[in-house]
Backbone atoms as SQL, in Angstrom:
CREATE TABLE atoms (id INTEGER PRIMARY KEY, chain TEXT, resi INTEGER, resn TEXT, atom TEXT, x REAL, y REAL, z REAL);
INSERT INTO atoms VALUES
  (1, 'A', 1, 'MET', 'N', 16.233, 4.077, -10.636),
  (2, 'A', 1, 'MET', 'CA', 17.133, 2.847, -10.722),
  (3, 'A', 1, 'MET', 'C', 16.105, 1.310, -11.129),
  (4, 'A', 2, 'ALA', 'N', 16.376, 0.444, -11.469),
  (5, 'A', 2, 'ALA', 'CA', 15.835, -0.726, -11.351),
  (6, 'A', 2, 'ALA', 'C', 16.141, -1.944, -10.043),
  (7, 'A', 3, 'ASP', 'N', 15.077, -2.694, -10.147),
  (8, 'A', 3, 'ASP', 'CA', 15.129, -3.510, -8.614),
  (9, 'A', 3, 'ASP', 'C', 16.273, -4.464, -9.082),
  (10, 'A', 4, 'ASP', 'N', 16.672, -4.627, -7.940),
  (11, 'A', 4, 'ASP', 'CA', 17.549, -5.898, -8.064),
  (12, 'A', 4, 'ASP', 'C', 17.392, -7.209, -8.281),
  (13, 'A', 5, 'LYS', 'N', 17.253, -7.836, -9.208),
  (14, 'A', 5, 'LYS', 'CA', 16.530, -9.276, -9.431),
  (15, 'A', 5, 'LYS', 'C', 17.483, -10.170, -8.689),
  (16, 'A', 6, 'ASN', 'N', 18.046, -9.911, -8.346),
  (17, 'A', 6, 'ASN', 'CA', 19.174, -11.240, -7.243),
  (18, 'A', 6, 'ASN', 'C', 18.627, -10.964, -5.825),
  (19, 'A', 7, 'LYS', 'N', 17.786, -10.067, -5.208),
  (20, 'A', 7, 'LYS', 'CA', 16.849, -9.766, -4.217),
  (21, 'A', 7, 'LYS', 'C', 15.593, -10.492, -4.358),
  (22, 'A', 8, 'VAL', 'N', 15.622, -11.882, -3.380),
  (23, 'A', 8, 'VAL', 'CA', 14.158, -12.747, -4.013),
  (24, 'A', 8, 'VAL', 'C', 13.734, -12.687, -2.519),
  (25, 'A', 9, 'ASP', 'N', 13.775, -12.128, -1.528),
  (26, 'A', 9, 'ASP', 'CA', 12.949, -11.821, -0.404),
  (27, 'A', 9, 'ASP', 'C', 12.128, -11.153, -0.729),
  (28, 'A', 10, 'GLN', 'N', 11.377, -11.248, 0.183),
  (29, 'A', 10, 'GLN', 'CA', 9.282, -10.275, 0.238),
  (30, 'A', 10, 'GLN', 'C', 9.268, -8.885, 0.984),
  (31, 'A', 11, 'ARG', 'N', 10.402, -8.397, 1.467),
  (32, 'A', 11, 'ARG', 'CA', 10.471, -7.224, 2.053),
  (33, 'A', 11, 'ARG', 'C', 9.329, -6.333, 1.675),
  (34, 'A', 12, 'ASP', 'N', 9.300, -5.955, 0.220),
  (35, 'A', 12, 'ASP', 'CA', 8.230, -4.909, -0.442),
  (36, 'A', 12, 'ASP', 'C', 7.134, -5.776, 0.127),
  (37, 'A', 13, 'ARG', 'N', 6.678, -6.609, -0.074),
  (38, 'A', 13, 'ARG', 'CA', 5.507, -7.335, 0.229),
  (39, 'A', 13, 'ARG', 'C', 4.310, -6.698, 1.340),
  (40, 'A', 14, 'SER', 'N', 5.177, -6.099, 2.379),
  (41, 'A', 14, 'SER', 'CA', 4.428, -5.482, 3.905),
  (42, 'A', 14, 'SER', 'C', 4.494, -4.682, 3.546),
  (43, 'A', 15, 'ARG', 'N', 5.251, -3.323, 2.479),
  (44, 'A', 15, 'ARG', 'CA', 4.700, -2.128, 2.585),
  (45, 'A', 15, 'ARG', 'C', 4.465, -1.811, 1.383),
  (46, 'A', 16, 'VAL', 'N', 3.345, -0.732, 1.659),
  (47, 'A', 16, 'VAL', 'CA', 2.644, -0.134, 0.265),
  (48, 'A', 16, 'VAL', 'C', 3.635, 0.970, 0.022),
  (49, 'A', 17, 'ALA', 'N', 3.974, 1.341, -1.410),
  (50, 'A', 17, 'ALA', 'CA', 4.574, 2.368, -2.167),
  (51, 'A', 17, 'ALA', 'C', 4.005, 3.491, -2.575),
  (52, 'A', 18, 'GLY', 'N', 3.541, 4.555, -1.659),
  (53, 'A', 18, 'GLY', 'CA', 2.757, 5.468, -1.619),
  (54, 'A', 18, 'GLY', 'C', 2.980, 6.246, -3.282),
  (55, 'A', 19, 'ASP', 'N', 3.682, 6.245, -3.848),
  (56, 'A', 19, 'ASP', 'CA', 4.482, 6.698, -4.684),
  (57, 'A', 19, 'ASP', 'C', 4.310, 6.284, -6.226),
  (58, 'A', 20, 'GLU', 'N', 3.240, 4.559, -5.896),
  (59, 'A', 20, 'GLU', 'CA', 3.175, 3.872, -7.440),
  (60, 'A', 20, 'GLU', 'C', 1.884, 3.887, -7.830),
  (61, 'A', 21, 'ASP', 'N', 1.304, 4.298, -8.607),
  (62, 'A', 21, 'ASP', 'CA', -0.205, 4.376, -9.211),
  (63, 'A', 21, 'ASP', 'C', -0.960, 3.103, -8.941),
  (64, 'A', 22, 'TYR', 'N', -0.218, 2.125, -9.273),
  (65, 'A', 22, 'TYR', 'CA', -0.796, 0.585, -9.653),
  (66, 'A', 22, 'TYR', 'C', -0.964, -0.041, -8.285),
  (67, 'A', 23, 'GLU', 'N', -0.205, 0.513, -6.967),
  (68, 'A', 23, 'GLU', 'CA', 0.057, -0.038, -5.793),
  (69, 'A', 23, 'GLU', 'C', -1.205, 0.450, -5.035),
  (70, 'A', 24, 'ILE', 'N', -1.450, 2.001, -4.955),
  (71, 'A', 24, 'ILE', 'CA', -2.882, 2.767, -4.870),
  (72, 'A', 24, 'ILE', 'C', -4.295, 1.850, -5.288),
  (73, 'A', 25, 'ASP', 'N', -4.194, 1.712, -7.056),
  (74, 'A', 25, 'ASP', 'CA', -4.688, 1.163, -7.167),
  (75, 'A', 25, 'ASP', 'C', -5.149, -0.032, -6.681),
  (76, 'A', 26, 'TYR', 'N', -4.427, -0.834, -6.559),
  (77, 'A', 26, 'TYR', 'CA', -4.754, -2.080, -6.275),
  (78, 'A', 26, 'TYR', 'C', -5.300, -2.483, -4.872),
  (79, 'A', 27, 'LEU', 'N', -4.894, -1.268, -3.884),
  (80, 'A', 27, 'LEU', 'CA', -5.437, -1.456, -2.752),
  (81, 'A', 27, 'LEU', 'C', -6.977, -0.822, -2.689),
  (82, 'A', 28, 'ALA', 'N', -7.393, 0.164, -3.818),
  (83, 'A', 28, 'ALA', 'CA', -8.713, 0.954, -3.263),
  (84, 'A', 28, 'ALA', 'C', -9.824, -0.190, -4.135),
  (85, 'A', 29, 'GLU', 'N', -9.058, -0.771, -4.943),
  (86, 'A', 29, 'GLU', 'CA', -10.377, -1.886, -5.710),
  (87, 'A', 29, 'GLU', 'C', -10.481, -3.176, -4.820),
  (88, 'A', 30, 'LYS', 'N', -9.156, -3.461, -4.137),
  (89, 'A', 30, 'LYS', 'CA', -9.082, -4.596, -3.257),
  (90, 'A', 30, 'LYS', 'C', -10.369, -4.604, -1.793),
  (91, 'A', 31, 'LEU', 'N', -10.170, -2.920, -1.618),
  (92, 'A', 31, 'LEU', 'CA', -11.544, -2.748, 0.000),
  (93, 'A', 31, 'LEU', 'C', -12.005, -1.688, -0.403),
  (94, 'A', 32, 'GLY', 'N', -12.435, -1.502, -1.853),
  (95, 'A', 32, 'GLY', 'CA', -13.510, -0.698, -1.994),
  (96, 'A', 32, 'GLY', 'C', -13.860, 0.978, -1.890),
  (97, 'A', 33, 'VAL', 'N', -12.154, 0.829, -2.237),
  (98, 'A', 33, 'VAL', 'CA', -12.477, 2.977, -1.663),
  (99, 'A', 33, 'VAL', 'C', -11.926, 3.313, -2.642),
  (100, 'A', 34, 'SER', 'N', -11.927, 4.935, -2.452),
  (101, 'A', 34, 'SER', 'CA', -10.676, 5.763, -3.577),
  (102, 'A', 34, 'SER', 'C', -9.406, 6.145, -3.511),
  (103, 'A', 35, 'ARG', 'N', -8.882, 6.552, -4.606),
  (104, 'A', 35, 'ARG', 'CA', -7.663, 6.350, -4.378),
  (105, 'A', 35, 'ARG', 'C', -7.137, 7.515, -3.115),
  (106, 'A', 36, 'ASP', 'N', -7.754, 8.180, -3.094),
  (107, 'A', 36, 'ASP', 'CA', -7.754, 9.645, -2.380),
  (108, 'A', 36, 'ASP', 'C', -7.450, 8.831, -0.363),
  (109, 'A', 37, 'GLN', 'N', -8.371, 8.189, -0.627),
  (110, 'A', 37, 'GLN', 'CA', -8.405, 7.705, 0.914),
  (111, 'A', 37, 'GLN', 'C', -7.540, 6.638, 1.231),
  (112, 'A', 38, 'VAL', 'N', -7.023, 6.037, 0.310),
  (113, 'A', 38, 'VAL', 'CA', -6.099, 5.033, 0.162),
  (114, 'A', 38, 'VAL', 'C', -5.179, 5.938, 0.160),
  (115, 'A', 39, 'ARG', 'N', -4.660, 7.059, -0.165),
  (116, 'A', 39, 'ARG', 'CA', -3.538, 8.107, 0.263),
  (117, 'A', 39, 'ARG', 'C', -3.259, 8.792, 1.573),
  (118, 'A', 40, 'ASP', 'N', -4.942, 8.853, 2.128),
  (119, 'A', 40, 'ASP', 'CA', -5.186, 9.928, 3.565),
  (120, 'A', 40, 'ASP', 'C', -4.400, 8.380, 4.633),
  (121, 'A', 41, 'ALA', 'N', -4.521, 7.185, 4.439),
  (122, 'A', 41, 'ALA', 'CA', -4.960, 5.939, 5.391),
  (123, 'A', 41, 'ALA', 'C', -2.914, 6.564, 5.395),
  (124, 'A', 42, 'ILE', 'N', -2.523, 5.862, 4.318),
  (125, 'A', 42, 'ILE', 'CA', -0.486, 5.815, 4.394),
  (126, 'A', 42, 'ILE', 'C', -0.149, 6.909, 5.060),
  (127, 'A', 43, 'LYS', 'N', -0.372, 8.208, 4.595),
  (128, 'A', 43, 'LYS', 'CA', -0.746, 9.299, 5.707),
  (129, 'A', 43, 'LYS', 'C', -0.977, 9.294, 6.913),
  (130, 'A', 44, 'ALA', 'N', -1.817, 8.976, 7.223),
  (131, 'A', 44, 'ALA', 'CA', -2.335, 8.272, 8.882),
  (132, 'A', 44, 'ALA', 'C', -1.252, 7.427, 9.955),
  (133, 'A', 45, 'VAL', 'N', -1.261, 6.012, 8.691),
  (134, 'A', 45, 'VAL', 'CA', -0.409, 4.764, 9.382),
  (135, 'A', 45, 'VAL', 'C', 0.267, 4.443, 9.359),
  (136, 'A', 46, 'GLY', 'N', 0.850, 5.364, 8.226),
  (137, 'A', 46, 'GLY', 'CA', 2.272, 4.792, 7.998),
  (138, 'A', 46, 'GLY', 'C', 1.995, 4.001, 6.284),
  (139, 'A', 47, 'ASN', 'N', 2.853, 3.340, 5.808),
  (140, 'A', 47, 'ASN', 'CA', 2.916, 2.977, 4.821),
  (141, 'A', 47, 'ASN', 'C', 3.135, 1.173, 4.424),
  (142, 'A', 48, 'ASP', 'N', 2.556, 0.834, 6.196),
  (143, 'A', 48, 'ASP', 'CA', 2.570, -0.795, 6.513),
  (144, 'A', 48, 'ASP', 'C', 1.337, -1.180, 5.619),
  (145, 'A', 49, 'ARG', 'N', 1.660, -2.028, 4.813),
  (146, 'A', 49, 'ARG', 'CA', 0.344, -3.035, 4.087),
  (147, 'A', 49, 'ARG', 'C', -0.797, -2.895, 5.083),
  (148, 'A', 50, 'SER', 'N', -0.639, -4.178, 6.487),
  (149, 'A', 50, 'SER', 'CA', -1.496, -4.659, 7.376),
  (150, 'A', 50, 'SER', 'C', -2.152, -2.999, 8.325),
  (151, 'A', 51, 'ALA', 'N', -1.557, -2.199, 8.266),
  (152, 'A', 51, 'ALA', 'CA', -2.014, -1.099, 9.109),
  (153, 'A', 51, 'ALA', 'C', -2.875, -0.307, 8.168),
  (154, 'A', 52, 'VAL', 'N', -2.217, -0.261, 7.035),
  (155, 'A', 52, 'VAL', 'CA', -3.208, 0.665, 6.048),
  (156, 'A', 52, 'VAL', 'C', -4.654, -0.217, 5.958),
  (157, 'A', 53, 'GLU', 'N', -4.746, -1.452, 5.673),
  (158, 'A', 53, 'GLU', 'CA', -5.900, -2.342, 5.188),
  (159, 'A', 53, 'GLU', 'C', -6.647, -1.883, 6.241),
  (160, 'A', 54, 'LYS', 'N', -6.292, -1.931, 7.621),
  (161, 'A', 54, 'LYS', 'CA', -7.079, -1.606, 9.054),
  (162, 'A', 54, 'LYS', 'C', -7.681, -1.022, 8.935),
  (163, 'A', 55, 'HIS', 'N', -7.008, 0.207, 9.059),
  (164, 'A', 55, 'HIS', 'CA', -7.235, 1.713, 8.620),
  (165, 'A', 55, 'HIS', 'C', -8.305, 1.704, 7.993),
  (166, 'A', 56, 'LEU', 'N', -8.496, 1.300, 6.703),
  (167, 'A', 56, 'LEU', 'CA', -9.053, 1.281, 5.782),
  (168, 'A', 56, 'LEU', 'C', -10.619, 0.685, 6.109),
  (169, 'A', 57, 'ARG', 'N', -10.655, -0.368, 6.389),
  (170, 'A', 57, 'ARG', 'CA', -11.599, -1.460, 7.105),
  (171, 'A', 57, 'ARG', 'C', -12.275, -0.528, 8.285),
  (172, 'A', 58, 'GLY', 'N', -11.544, 0.351, 9.057),
  (173, 'A', 58, 'GLY', 'CA', -12.233, 0.762, 10.187),
  (174, 'A', 58, 'GLY', 'C', -12.430, 0.186, 11.616),
  (175, 'A', 59, 'ASN', 'N', -11.504, -0.819, 11.721),
  (176, 'A', 59, 'ASN', 'CA', -11.179, -1.911, 12.532),
  (177, 'A', 59, 'ASN', 'C', -10.019, -1.201, 13.614);
């Protein structure tokens, strides 16, 4: 099902869609890690973007 373009809030920005390759690739490139490391981080801390980034940075 397509996104509802009438919803303009930013709820999705705080989450990582682990099943979307483009989001995994973006984080991997941004943080200089592999795609598998991003997936493992999502499994470890959930899909909250800030928690995933923090986990991958080692903080």
